[in-house]
Kinemage of the C-alpha trace (Angstrom):
@kinemage 1
@onewidth
@group {chain A} dominant
@subgroup {mainchain}
@vectorlist {calphas} color= white
{ca met a 1} P 88.153 85.706 82.868
{ca arg a 2} L 89.735 82.461 82.974
{ca ser a 3} L 92.377 80.747 84.948
{ca ala a 4} L 96.004 80.771 83.763
{ca pro a 5} L 98.613 78.248 84.474
{ca tyr a 6} L 100.721 80.573 86.447
{ca gly a 7} L 98.760 81.452 89.297
{ca phe a 8} L 96.936 84.534 88.202
{ca asp a 9} L 93.662 85.035 86.371
{ca leu a 10} L 93.560 85.673 82.567
{ca phe a 11} L 91.318 88.440 81.318
{ca asp a 12} L 90.263 88.257 77.749
{ca asp a 13} L 87.990 91.321 78.321
{ca cys a 14} L 89.677 94.608 78.622
{ca gly a 15} L 86.625 96.274 80.001
{ca thr a 16} L 86.579 94.042 83.093
{ca cys a 17} L 90.281 93.661 83.421
{ca arg a 18} L 91.452 94.029 86.856
{ca trp a 19} L 95.113 94.793 85.697
{ca arg a 20} L 94.054 97.860 83.913
{ca asn a 21} L 95.744 101.038 85.453
{ca glu a 22} L 95.801 104.796 84.879
{ca arg a 23} L 99.339 105.167 83.979
{ca phe a 24} L 99.777 103.814 80.534
{ca phe a 25} L 98.230 102.829 77.435
{ca cys a 26} L 95.207 100.715 78.659
{ca asp a 27} L 93.445 103.649 80.328
{ca leu a 28} L 90.897 104.042 77.576
{ca asp a 29} L 87.224 104.536 77.457
{ca ala a 30} L 84.834 101.538 77.259
{ca gln a 31} L 83.985 102.013 73.413
{ca thr a 32} L 87.911 102.289 72.512
{ca leu a 33} L 88.766 99.375 74.593
{ca thr a 34} L 86.204 97.209 72.729
{ca val a 35} L 87.804 98.039 69.627
{ca leu a 36} L 91.350 97.522 70.973
{ca glu a 37} L 90.357 93.838 72.379
{ca glu a 38} L 89.185 92.864 68.955
{ca leu a 39} L 92.634 93.704 67.471
{ca ala a 40} L 94.455 92.047 70.317
{ca phe a 41} L 95.780 88.327 70.435
{ca thr a 42} L 96.149 87.321 74.131
{ca asn a 43} L 98.724 84.982 75.371
{ca val a 44} L 100.352 84.095 78.601
{ca tyr a 45} L 104.255 83.682 78.767
{ca pro a 46} L 106.417 81.989 81.243
{ca asp a 47} L 109.481 83.807 82.837
{ca gly a 48} L 112.260 84.138 80.251
{ca ala a 49} L 110.200 84.115 77.172
{ca val a 50} L 111.399 86.427 74.302
{ca leu a 51} L 108.600 88.748 72.807
{ca phe a 52} L 110.894 90.130 70.395
{ca ser a 53} L 114.651 90.492 69.658
{ca glu a 54} L 116.891 93.539 68.716
{ca gly a 55} L 116.943 93.768 64.928
{ca gln a 56} L 113.796 91.756 64.111
{ca pro a 57} L 111.280 93.413 61.746
{ca ala a 58} L 108.645 95.358 63.770
{ca arg a 59} L 105.782 93.015 63.650
{ca gly a 60} L 103.573 94.974 66.176
{ca val a 61} L 103.319 95.973 69.745
{ca phe a 62} L 103.001 93.822 72.846
{ca leu a 63} L 100.681 95.382 75.513
{ca met a 64} L 101.821 94.208 78.908
{ca cys a 65} L 98.489 93.381 80.828
{ca his a 66} L 100.057 91.499 83.764
{ca gly a 67} L 103.685 90.869 84.607
{ca ser a 68} L 106.924 92.565 83.647
{ca ala a 69} L 109.849 92.401 81.128
{ca lys a 70} L 113.170 93.326 80.683
{ca leu a 71} L 114.364 95.585 77.741
{ca ser a 72} L 117.936 95.080 76.588
{ca ile a 73} L 120.489 95.986 73.918
{ca ser a 74} L 123.616 93.999 72.995
{ca ser a 75} L 127.143 94.988 71.500
{ca gly a 76} L 128.882 92.754 68.706
{ca asp a 77} L 131.169 91.171 71.535
{ca gly a 78} L 128.061 90.134 73.570
{ca lys a 79} L 127.968 92.454 76.276
{ca thr a 80} L 124.398 93.129 77.130
{ca leu a 81} L 122.836 96.329 78.922
{ca ile a 82} L 119.327 96.240 80.273
{ca thr a 83} L 117.680 99.568 79.438
{ca lys a 84} L 114.443 99.294 81.311
{ca ile a 85} L 112.081 97.009 83.319
{ca thr a 86} L 108.695 97.439 81.845
{ca glu a 87} L 105.260 97.710 83.937
{ca pro a 88} L 101.744 96.517 83.268
{ca gly a 89} L 99.884 98.848 80.870
{ca glu a 90} L 102.878 99.583 78.735
{ca leu a 91} L 103.264 98.858 74.911
{ca leu a 92} L 106.655 97.258 74.213
{ca gly a 93} L 108.044 97.899 70.767
{ca leu a 94} L 106.075 101.065 70.323
{ca thr a 95} L 108.680 103.275 68.453
{ca ser a 96} L 109.662 100.774 66.049
{ca ala a 97} L 105.956 99.834 65.344
{ca leu a 98} L 105.276 103.518 64.372
{ca thr a 99} L 108.275 104.080 62.525
{ca gly a 100} L 108.582 100.647 60.823
{ca his a 101} L 112.173 100.315 61.626
{ca pro a 102} L 113.512 97.153 63.165
{ca tyr a 103} L 112.991 96.590 67.000
{ca lys a 104} L 115.927 98.336 68.852
{ca ser a 105} L 115.878 96.058 71.802
{ca thr a 106} L 114.947 92.664 73.056
{ca ala a 107} L 112.010 92.145 75.211
{ca glu a 108} L 112.196 89.161 77.744
{ca thr a 109} L 109.652 88.358 80.503
{ca ile a 110} L 111.177 88.124 84.020
{ca glu a 111} L 107.848 86.668 85.482
{ca pro a 112} L 104.898 84.835 84.104
{ca ser a 113} L 102.894 87.488 82.206
{ca gln a 114} L 99.658 88.150 80.328
{ca val a 115} L 100.527 89.846 77.100
{ca asn a 116} L 98.233 91.133 74.219
{ca phe a 117} L 100.028 91.318 70.747
{ca ile a 118} L 98.533 93.891 68.136
{ca arg a 119} L 99.793 93.921 64.639
{ca arg a 120} L 101.537 96.876 63.278
{ca glu a 121} L 99.032 97.728 60.647
{ca asp a 122} L 96.238 97.265 63.065
{ca leu a 123} L 97.784 99.569 65.638
{ca leu a 124} L 98.324 102.203 63.160
{ca arg a 125} L 94.603 102.169 62.027
{ca phe a 126} L 93.544 102.243 65.611
{ca val a 127} L 95.607 105.364 66.427
{ca gln a 128} L 94.443 107.175 63.326
{ca asp a 129} L 90.712 106.414 64.232
{ca his a 130} L 90.969 107.104 67.925
{ca his a 131} L 92.262 110.180 69.429
{ca ala a 132} L 92.329 108.939 73.038
{ca ala a 133} L 94.897 106.217 71.839
{ca cys a 134} L 97.032 109.030 70.439
{ca arg a 135} L 96.973 110.893 73.812
{ca asn a 136} L 97.883 107.636 75.760
{ca ile a 137} L 100.816 106.904 73.174
{ca thr a 138} L 102.196 110.363 73.655
{ca arg a 139} L 102.095 109.739 77.284
{ca gln a 140} L 103.825 106.479 77.194
{ca leu a 141} L 106.531 107.956 74.868
{ca thr a 142} L 107.078 111.027 76.971
{ca his a 143} L 107.588 108.650 80.028
{ca asp a 144} L 109.855 106.741 78.293
{ca ile a 145} L 112.237 109.658 77.359
{ca glu a 146} L 112.165 110.797 80.950
{ca thr a 147} L 113.006 107.065 82.204
{ca asp a 148} L 115.877 106.713 79.651
{ca glu a 149} L 117.101 110.129 80.664
{ca glu a 150} L 117.262 109.025 84.293
{ca his a 151} L 118.897 105.924 83.513
{ca ile a 152} L 121.526 107.422 81.357
{ca arg a 153} L 122.333 109.823 84.553
{ca ala a 154} L 122.144 107.033 86.841
{ca ile a 155} L 124.727 104.903 84.615
{ca gly a 156} L 126.875 107.761 83.313
{ca leu a 157} L 127.215 110.155 86.167
{ca ser a 158} L 127.348 107.963 89.142
{ca his a 159} L 130.978 107.765 90.556
{ca ser a 160} L 131.041 104.024 91.822
{ca ala a 161} L 129.161 100.706 91.228
{ca gly a 162} L 127.916 101.130 94.906
{ca glu a 163} L 126.300 104.498 94.130
{ca lys a 164} L 124.417 102.842 91.117
{ca leu a 165} L 123.269 100.009 92.830
{ca ala a 166} L 122.021 102.174 95.855
{ca asn a 167} L 120.325 104.508 93.430
{ca leu a 168} L 118.544 101.394 91.720
{ca ile a 169} L 117.382 99.980 95.094
{ca leu a 170} L 116.140 103.480 96.092
{ca ser a 171} L 114.209 103.934 92.973
{ca trp a 172} L 112.585 100.310 93.533
{ca cys a 173} L 111.472 101.880 96.882
{ca ala a 174} L 110.019 105.019 95.342
{ca glu a 175} L 108.040 103.278 92.507
{ca his a 176} L 107.047 99.913 94.207
{ca gly a 177} L 108.139 99.964 97.727
{ca lys a 178} L 105.515 98.620 100.596
{ca pro a 179} L 106.412 100.361 104.046
{ca gly a 180} L 106.174 98.073 106.880
{ca asp a 181} L 107.543 97.865 110.570
{ca gly a 182} L 111.199 96.498 109.317
{ca gly a 183} L 111.474 98.860 106.410
{ca val a 184} L 110.350 99.336 102.803
{ca arg a 185} L 109.816 95.992 101.079
{ca val a 186} L 110.052 95.544 97.397
{ca gln a 187} L 109.907 92.494 95.115
{ca leu a 188} L 112.932 91.130 93.787
{ca leu a 189} L 112.479 89.571 90.594
{ca met a 190} L 115.950 90.045 88.956
{ca thr a 191} L 118.838 87.839 89.105
{ca his a 192} L 122.457 89.314 90.137
{ca glu a 193} L 123.344 89.282 86.343
{ca asp a 194} L 120.197 90.930 85.544
{ca ile a 195} L 121.151 93.769 88.014
{ca ser a 196} L 124.523 93.891 86.775
{ca gln a 197} L 123.432 94.441 83.204
{ca leu a 198} L 120.952 97.200 84.622
{ca ile a 199} L 123.587 99.223 86.233
{ca gly a 200} L 126.648 98.529 83.858
{ca thr a 201} L 128.871 96.502 86.060
{ca ser a 202} L 129.784 92.762 86.681
{ca arg a 203} L 127.647 90.111 88.413
{ca glu a 204} L 130.522 89.527 90.910
{ca thr a 205} L 130.218 93.298 91.672
{ca val a 206} L 126.666 93.207 92.445
{ca thr a 207} L 126.978 89.979 94.476
{ca arg a 208} L 129.806 91.577 96.605
{ca leu a 209} L 127.828 94.959 96.940
{ca leu a 210} L 124.685 93.316 98.217
{ca lys a 211} L 126.627 91.250 100.663
{ca glu a 212} L 128.156 94.590 101.835
{ca phe a 213} L 124.730 96.232 102.266
{ca arg a 214} L 123.251 93.289 104.352
{ca glu a 215} L 126.442 93.293 106.456
{ca lys a 216} L 125.856 96.912 107.222
{ca lys a 217} L 122.246 96.253 107.983
{ca leu a 218} L 121.203 98.746 105.145
{ca ile a 219} L 118.916 95.831 103.502
{ca ser a 220} L 118.018 92.309 103.840
{ca ile a 221} L 116.875 89.651 101.345
{ca lys a 222} L 114.752 86.908 101.946
{ca gly a 223} L 113.527 84.831 98.981
{ca ala a 224} L 112.086 87.213 96.324
{ca thr a 225} L 111.727 90.113 98.861
{ca leu a 226} L 114.355 92.768 99.472
{ca thr a 227} L 113.831 95.035 102.569
{ca val a 228} L 115.358 98.613 102.803
{ca his a 229} L 116.113 98.999 106.527
{ca asn a 230} L 118.218 102.018 106.493
{ca arg a 231} L 116.947 104.251 103.558
{ca ala a 232} L 119.010 107.288 104.708
{ca ala a 233} L 122.220 105.386 104.706
{ca leu a 234} L 121.578 104.339 101.028
{ca glu a 235} L 120.629 107.908 100.091
{ca ser a 236} L 123.912 109.122 101.561
{ca leu a 237} L 125.708 106.813 98.750
{ca val a 238} L 124.023 108.637 96.049
{ca leu a 239} L 125.754 111.693 94.926
{ca leu a 240} L 123.659 112.867 91.877
């Protein structure tokens, strides 16, 4: 462990890493983790760092040890849609690394993050030699499919931008919310522009809706913390 320049500890040793969790790829036995550690190149990125871009050759995968990133796709006329916000323990660029096809999205950090890079050829050998890694990759791919389905449902079947935003805030509460006396608190790392790209609307619409939600006492925002005061009222806006 050593200090990183962004206010958190940097872990070079996967076996003693405090950021490990049971949900995604880094949930491996000690022996397998040791092999993985020898293949990984560790780095720390500031927020706004592009890990890979849509259309680039798939050089390998990026293991998000600490922090988070947004995955986005773009159209020829410059429109951008954020498809996912990643979590620690996830492999970014996994499907492209497995198939050899170019990256299908752009990955950009939204907060200072520790990321381990594993070259594609090393990943493929690692997966072939370690069955536990195969199980974890299958688990992540399954999770990615389910997440994509939920995102498509929220974007395609919502009746209004207000419903989309309410659904997004409720998903934050379910996944990362911390209950308190005043309501459920979630960390808000995304800009209004990011949120608009995540729910498929304009930045101006997001700003207006957040103002309406605050005026109705459904939520409050202080700094990087969003607090949901009336969860039931938000749920009533979601018709899915």
